[in-house]
N, C-alpha and C positions, 0 to 999 in steps of 0.2 A: 790361589797359589801363594799369596802373600803370607799365609800362616806359617810356611816353612822358611827357616833361615838357612844360611850357608852351611852351618854345622849339621843341620838335619839332612841336607842333600849329601854331604860328605859321608855321614853314617850309612845312608841308603846305598851309596855307590860302593862303599867298602863291603857291605853285606852281599850285594849282588855279585861282585867280583869273587868273593870267597866261595859262595855256593856253586858258582859255575866251575871254578877250579876243582872243587871236590868231585863234581860230576865227571869231568875229563879224567881226573886221576883214577877214579873207580872204574871207568870204562876200559882203561888200559889193563886192568886185572881180571877181565872177564874172558874165560877160555871155553866155557861150556854152559849148557842150559841151567845147571844147578847154581853156578856162580851168579847167574843173572836173577833167577827166581827164588832160590833158597840156599844161600850160603850159610852153612851151619858152623859158624866160627866165632860168634860173639858171646861175650860174658854177660853176667847179670846186670852190670851197671849200664852197658850199652843197650841191652834189651829193656831195661827200666825206662831209659830216656826215649827209646823207640816206641814203646807202648804208650808212654805219656804223650810224645809228639804226634803219633798216629791218631790217638784217641782224643786229642785236644786241639781245637781250632777256633778261629775267631768267630765263626758263625754261632758257636755255642755261647760265647760271651754275649754276642748280639741277642740271641734268643732268650737267654736267662735275664739279661738286663732289660730287654724289651718286655718280657712277661712280668718281671718284678715291677717295672715302671707302671704297668697297667693293672696288675693284680696284687702286688705286694710280695712279701718274702716267700710266699708259697710258690712263686715262679721259679724258685731254686730247683724244684722237682723236674723241671724240663731238662735238667742234666743229672740230677740226683736220682733219677729213675733207675740208674744202674748201681746206685750205692749199695742196695741190699744184695745185688748179684755179685759184688766184688769179692767177698770171701770165697765164693765158689770158684773163682779164677785159680785159686791155689790147688783145687782138685782137678780142674779141667785141663790146665796147662800140661801136666805130664802125659795125659791121655792123648792130646793133640801131638805131642812130641813122639810118643810111642807109635803113632800111625806111620811114622817114617815116610811121610808124604810130602809132596811139593805143594799141593793145593788141597783144600777141603773136599773138592770133587773127587780126588784120588781116594779119600776115605769112603765116600759114598759108593764109588766103583768097587772097592774092596769088600764092602759089606753087602751091597745089593747087585749091581750090574752096571755096565758102561752107560746104559740108557738113563739110569738115575744119576750117575755122575754127570752126564751131559745136561740133564734137567737142572741140576744144581749150578752148572756153569752158566746157563742162561739166566737163572734167577739171581745168581751172584753178581753177574755183570750188570744186570738191571739195578740191583741194590746199590752197587758202587757208583754207577752213573748218577743215580738220584742223590747219593751222598756228596759226590763231587759238586753237583749242581747246587745243593743247599749251601755248601761251604763257600763256593764262589759268590753266590747271591749275598750271603751275610757279610762276607769280607768286602765285597764291592760297595755295599751300602755304608759300612762304617768308615772305610777309607775315603770314599767320596765326601762324607760329612766332615772328615778331618781337613779336607781341602776347601771346605765351605761350598761344595758343589761345583767348583771350578773344573773338575774332571768328572765326567759322568761315570756311574758305576759300570756301565757297559764296557767302556774302554779299560777300566781297571781290571775287570774280569779277563779281558783278552791279554793284558800285560802279565797278570799273575799266571795265567795258563801257559804263556810262552816260556816263562821262567822255569816253572817246575817241569815242563816237558823237556827242556834242554838237559838238565842234569838227571832226571828220572829215566828218560829213554836211553841216555848214554850209559849210566852207571848201574841201572837196575836196583835191586833191593839193597845191595851194599852201599850205594850212594845214598839211598833213603835212610838207612840206619845211621850212617856216619853224620849226615846233615841233621838227623833228628836229635843227635846228642847236643849239637850246637843250638838248634832251633828250640829244643825243649827248654834249655836255660833261658833263651829269649822269651819264650812263652810265659814262664814264671814271672819274668820281669814285666811283661805286658799285662799280666793278670793283676799284679799288685802295685804297679807304678802309680795309677790314678788314685787308688783308694785313700791313702792318708791325707792327700791334699783336698780331695773332694769332701771327705768327712770333716776336716778342719773348717772348710768354708761354710758348711751348714751347721756347725756347732756340735758335731758328734751325734751320738744316739740321743742325747738329751735335746739337742736342737731339732733333730728330726721329729721327736715326739711332740714338740711344741708346734712344728710346722704342719705335721700330718695328723689330722684329727681322727681319721678312720683307723680304729684300733686293729681291724682285720689286716691292714697293710703290714703289721709287725708280726703276724702269725705265720708259722710254717705250714699251717693247714688252713685253707680257705673253703668253707663249706659250700660256697656258691659254685665252685668248679673243681678245685683241687683238694678234695677231702681225703680221709683215710681210705675209703673204698677206691678212689682214683689212684692213690699212691700204691696200694697193694697190687691192684690188677696190672698197672703199668710195670711194676717191678717184676712180676711173674712173666709178663710178655717179654721183658728185656732179657731175663735169664734164659728163657727158651730160645730166643733169637741170637744171643751173643755167640753161640758156637758156630753159627752159619753166617757170621760176618766174614767174608772171604779173607780179609786181612788178619783174622785171628790166628790163622796157621803161621803166618810170618812172625806175629808177636810171640807165639809160644815155641815155635820149632826152629828158629834161626840161631838158637843158642847151642853151645857145645854140649850141655847136659840138661837133664830135666829140671834141676834146681835153678839153672839160669832162666829158664822160661817161667817157672813158678814165681820166683822172686821178681823178675822183671815185669811180668804182666800184672800181678796184683799190686805191687808197690807203686809202679808207674801210674796205675789208675787211681790209687789212693791220693797221689799228688794232685791228680786232676780234680778229685772231689774237694780238695782243699781250695784249689783255685776257683772252683765254682762259687764258694762262699764270697770271695772278693768280687766276682761279677755281680752277684745278687745284691750285695751291700752297695755297690756303685750304682746299680739301677734304682735302689731305694733312695739313695742320696739325691739322685737326679730328680725325684718327685718334688723335693723341697727346693732344689736349686733352679729348676726350670718352671716353677709354679707360674701360671698365667701365660706361658708361652705355648704356641701351637707347634708341636714337633711330632714327627713320626716315631713310634716306639723303636723301630729298627735302627734309627739314627742316634739314639740316646748315647750309646757308648762313644761313638765318634765325636759327637758334640762336646762331651765332657773332656775328652782328650785334647781337642782343639782349643778349648777355652782355658785349660789349666796348665798343660805341660810347657808351652812356650814361655810362660811367665816365671817358671821355676828355674830352668837352666837351658841355655842354647844347646841344641842337638837332642834334647830329651824327646821331642816329638818325633824326630827321626828314628830314635831307638824304639819308640813305641810302634811306629809304622813298620820298622824292620821286624820287630817281634810279631806284629800282627800278620805280616806276610809270611813269616816263618811258621806261624801256627797253622795256617791253611795249606801252605806248600808242603810242609812235612807230612800232612795227612794225604793230600792229593797225590803225591808221588807214590806213597805206599799203596793207596787204593788203585792207582793206575797200574802198578806192577802186579798186584794181586789179580786184577781183572784180566790183564793180558796173559798171565800165567794160566788162568782158568781156560781161556780160549785156546791157547797154544797147546797146553798139555792134555786137555780133556775133550776138545772138539777137533782141532786141526791135526794133532799128532796121530790119533787113531785112524783118521782118514788118509793121512800121508805119512806112513811109518818109515823108519829106517833112513831118514834123511840126516845129514851131518848136523851136529849141534849148532854150528854157526847159522844154518838155515832156520832152525827153530828160534834162535835168539833174534834173528832178523824179523821173523813173523811176529814175535812178541813185541818188538819195537813198533811195528806197523799197527798192530792191534791196539797198542797204547794210545796211538793218535785217534783211532776211531772211538775208543771208550771216552776219552776226554772230550771229543767233539759232541758226543751224546750228552755228557754232563754240562757242557757249556749251553747247549740248546735248552736243556731243562732249566738251567739258571735263568735264561732269558724269559722262559714261559712262566716261571714260578711267581705267584703274586706276593708272597712274603716268606720270611725265614721260618716262622713258627709253623705255617701250613706245610712247608717242605719237610720240616722235622717230623711232623705227625705222619706224613706219608712214609718217610724212611723207617719209622718205628715198626711199620706193619709188614714190611717185605721179608726180612730175615726169618721171623717165626714160622713162615709158611713151610720152610724146610727144616727149621729148628725142631719142629715136632717130629719129623721123620728121623732126624739125627738121634734124638733121645729115645724114641721107640726102638730104633735099630740097635742102639748101644745097650739097652737094658732088657730087650725082649727078643729072644731068638726067633719067635714066630712071625715077626714083621717081614712081609714079603715085598717083592718088587712092585706088584700091582697095588699093594697097600701104600707103598711110598708115593706112587703116582696119584692115587686116589686122595691121599691126605693133602698133598700140595695143591692139586686142582680144586678140591673142595674148599680149602682155606681161601684161595683167591676168589672163588665164586661167591662165598659168603660175604667177603669184604665188599665185592661189587654190589651184591643185593642190598646190603645194609646202607648203601649210599643212595638207593633209588627212592623216589618220592612215595611210591605205593607202599614200600616197607616202612618208611618213617611214619606215614599216616596210619598204617595198621598198628604199629607199636604205640602210637600216641593214644589210640582208642582201646588198647589192651587193658583188661582189668588190673587196677593197681599201678597203672603206668605213671601217674603223677607222683605217688609216694616212692616208687622205685626209681624214678627219674630216667626212664628209658630214653626220652627225647630231651635234648638240651638246645637252647637257642643261643647261637653264637653270631654276634653282629646282626641280630634280627632274623637270622635264617635257621629254621629248625633242622636238627640233624641227630642221628643216634649218638647218645652220650658215649664218648670215646671208650671208657672202660667196658661198657656193655658191648660195644662193637667188637672189642678184643675178646671178650668172653664168648661171644657168638662164634667167631671164626676159630678160636683155639679149641673150644669144646667140640664144635661140629666137625672140624677136620680130624681131631684125635679119635672121635667115635667112629667116623667113617673108615679111618685107617685101620683101626682094630678089627672092625667087622669084615672089611674086605680081606685083611690078612688071614682071618680065620677060615675064609671060604675060597682061598686061592692057593696055588702051588707055592710051597716054601722054598727058600734058598737052600742049596745043597749043604749037607752037613760038613763036607770037606771045606767048602768056602767059609762057612761059619766058624769052624774050628781054627782056620788060618787067621781070620779076622780077630777073634777073641784072644788068640795067642799073642797077637801084636799088642793088644791092650794090657795083657798081663806081664809082658816081658820088658823090664827096665832097659833104658838106653845106656850103652857104654860109650864113654867119650872116645871119639875117633873111630867108631865102628864103621865098617864099609857095608853098604846095602846093595844088593844086585839090581834092584828096581824099586820104585815107590811102593810102599805098603808091603814090603817083603822083609823078613828077618835076615840078619847076617847068617852065613852058612855055619858059623860056630856058636850061634845063640843057644842058650839053655833056657827053655820055656819053663817057668815056675808052675807048680801044680795049682789047680783051681782051689781058691778059698772063697766060696760063695756064701752069702748070707742065707740063701734058700737053696741048698745043694740039689734037691731033687725036683727042680722046676725049670721052666724055660726062662726064668728071670736071671739075668747076668749081673747081679749086684754083688760086687766083690767086697770082702772084708777090708776096711781101710787100714793103712799103716799108721803107726804112731806119729810119724812126720806129717802125714796128711791131716790127722785130727788136730794136732797142735797148731799147725799153720792156719787151718780153717777157723779154729777158736780165736786165734790172734786177730784174724780178719774181722770177726764180729766185735771184738773189743775195740778195734779201730773205728768201726761203724758207729758204735754207741758213743765213743769219745767225741767224734766229729759232730754228731747230732747234738750232744749235750753242750759242747762249747758254743755252737751256733745259738742254741737256746739261751745260754747265759748272756751272749752278746746282745740278743734281742731284748733281754730283760733289763 
């Protein structure tokens, strides 16, 4: 506890008081279920910080620094796996907004049936419980190391949980977005605060090259584990799954217009990609700074903060801890609200219809507690942050495949949606069994194709191959089952695709989720393949230009990091 000075405690107290006040203030402005779960009133800058704050949290800094510390700069891909998906956010955001939904499950219900919407609600809640657990685990480890182990990570997890529960349960998504604006700024501070001082201490990149003799530590590609094949497959898996991250609807659809969501989601996530560079370089510097010391990789980031910040300026460690707490709490509150929205709107409300809005808000708040409890239990069970992150990567794509099939292929059926999801989970389970690992190890060409990879002395299916198995297997089964089962009614399909084609007008009033306003004018179809079941629309000029700009940013970020490493 001696690492913190009076100024540090003052900064933390001010931060805690501020976010609690915001939660109470936001709670007084909630009048109905939309106010709590999906207030469509924020501009592009608020959504930019909301997307950044929701998608950026301290466990990611922990995992990237941890992986970089053990494997070199290629560890940056533990968060850059979404880098190549980011330009697609410009195209996805207006589609999510045009669904005019409260949750992603609403869109599945509109495209398929309430049963598929309920399936997504269950998978989505599982996804976010895992994500909350990973965040709490990583943050607990780094904050505990900042205190020199004087406070156990278990207690820190409970304290953080209590804090974000108070303002998240009270104020809903409005409180989350408002606090994300503040906490997003703090997260940028936390990401870059350490870097200049740590790099100075080790003599910059030149000093690192003198201290670290293994040249692979400076490569963005590590053939031993994180090679080109690994990066490409992980990026595809990320793109397929990003649409079924439950909080994606809030990132894209809480704005006044489609452009608010487009700008906010893509730009906010590009800020995160830049922050990832700082996390990775800090982890690399730690290799030289902590040489000869026995430390746990998950604690590297916290140790560096504890050793450097108090020497620089009183209160700076407090700012770092506040930013650290901000990064995880800004995400946990959004995930908690998204999960409770899934249960309330897509599981509870269909079973208990025509209740007052206040009743559903109350149920949402109670559900939030249950979701968070599940996340806390997962955090206590989880052996490490990197392992938790790899589990999290695999959940969303199971219904992401269904989303993309349903969006682009009219023939996708309800039975096909269920078959796709269940097959994906089944293949994931099978690929972790000893009999399958042994079978693949003996498969012709297994060694050259690297089907099996040893991690910490334990053989397992190499992660990219595991993803290829469940992505391809689930997609194939979904297509075959859809071809041989009853299709969705043409009337339901026409209503769904009309939503996707019809731009959102600012201030429009919708009668119910996934329904067009009564005065909406549906544009005519402009399909790339007019006489087919493929619903691939001709993109607008705005879509093409923004998409290309996104790829320019991707190339620029990678090139700048390459120059730094050289």
